[in-house]
Structures are given as C-alpha cells and as structure tokens.
C-alpha positions as CSV (number, residue, x, y, z in Angstrom):
1,M,245.3,281.1,-64.2
2,K,243.0,279.5,-66.6
3,Y,244.3,278.3,-70.3
4,T,243.1,277.1,-73.5
5,Y,245.5,275.2,-75.7
6,K,244.5,274.2,-79.2
7,T,246.2,270.5,-79.6
8,Q,248.0,269.3,-82.9
9,G,248.4,265.7,-84.3
10,T,246.2,264.3,-81.5
11,C,241.4,263.8,-82.2
12,S,240.9,265.7,-79.3
13,S,240.6,269.6,-80.7
14,H,241.7,271.2,-77.5
15,I,242.4,271.3,-73.6
16,E,240.7,273.8,-71.3
17,L,243.1,273.8,-67.9
18,E,242.7,275.7,-64.9
19,I,245.5,275.8,-62.2
20,E,246.6,277.5,-58.8
21,N,248.9,277.0,-56.7
22,N,250.7,274.7,-59.6
23,I,247.6,272.3,-58.8
24,I,245.6,271.4,-61.8
25,T,242.1,272.4,-60.2
26,D,240.1,272.2,-63.5
27,I,240.4,270.3,-67.1
28,A,238.8,269.4,-70.0
29,F,239.5,267.9,-73.3
30,W,237.1,268.4,-76.6
31,G,236.6,266.1,-78.9
32,G,239.4,262.8,-78.5
33,C,238.3,259.4,-76.8
34,N,235.5,260.6,-74.9
35,G,236.0,257.5,-72.2
36,N,239.6,257.6,-71.6
37,L,240.1,261.6,-71.7
38,Q,237.2,261.7,-68.7
39,G,239.6,259.1,-67.0
40,V,242.6,261.3,-67.6
41,S,241.0,264.4,-66.5
42,R,240.1,262.7,-63.3
43,L,243.2,261.6,-62.7
44,V,245.3,264.2,-63.1
45,K,242.8,266.9,-61.5
46,G,244.4,268.1,-57.5
47,M,247.4,266.5,-59.2
48,P,250.7,269.2,-58.6
49,V,251.7,269.9,-62.7
50,G,255.5,268.5,-61.9
51,D,253.9,265.0,-61.1
52,V,251.7,265.3,-64.3
53,I,254.5,265.9,-66.4
54,S,256.9,263.5,-65.2
55,R,254.0,260.8,-65.4
56,L,252.7,262.1,-69.7
57,E,255.5,263.7,-71.2
58,G,256.5,261.6,-74.3
59,I,252.9,258.9,-74.4
60,R,252.4,257.8,-77.8
61,C,249.1,257.5,-79.7
62,G,249.4,254.4,-82.4
63,R,251.9,255.4,-84.6
64,R,251.6,259.2,-83.6
65,S,254.6,261.2,-82.4
66,T,252.1,262.4,-79.6
67,S,248.8,261.9,-77.4
68,C,246.7,263.3,-75.7
69,P,248.7,263.2,-72.7
70,D,251.5,264.4,-74.2
71,Q,249.6,267.1,-75.5
72,L,248.6,268.0,-71.9
73,C,252.4,268.5,-70.8
74,R,253.1,270.3,-74.5
75,A,250.5,272.8,-73.1
76,L,252.1,272.6,-68.9
77,H,255.1,273.8,-70.9
78,E,253.4,276.6,-73.4
79,M,251.9,277.8,-69.8
80,G,255.7,278.4,-67.9
81,F,255.7,275.2,-65.6
C-alpha cells in the first residue's frame, strides 16, 4: 500500500510511505532536517508499523506540539494502523 501524507506543524512538507504486511518497506520525507530524516527513514524501514508507532508517537520538536517522527505516526494512524 502506497500513501502520501501532508505533514502539519513541521519543516517537512510530506511523507511518502509504502507498507506491505504491516511492515514499512519504503519511506521518504520531503523537506525538513535532511540528515535526521534520512536516519529516521533508515531506522524504520523494515520495522513493523506497531513498533514504529510505539517508539515515535508523541515526540515533540522544540516547542512544537509535534515532530516529523510524530507526523509519521499520524500518517500511519490515518492509513488505518
């Protein structure tokens, strides 16, 4: 399942995801902190969706109420996970 999520409240503009059998098989963040988001992408690729949500949901970026990892979790919830 391929999905594009428009982020809100972060420097990145959107996240492109591909999930097969509840495993993140491909992910790309557009915009944002390039090095950090490459790291997040490499870490979550191959992980079960539930593990990603349990580890990253609720992370904040500075004074913002959300972050790119938190937006990833919101995308996964919007996809039905």
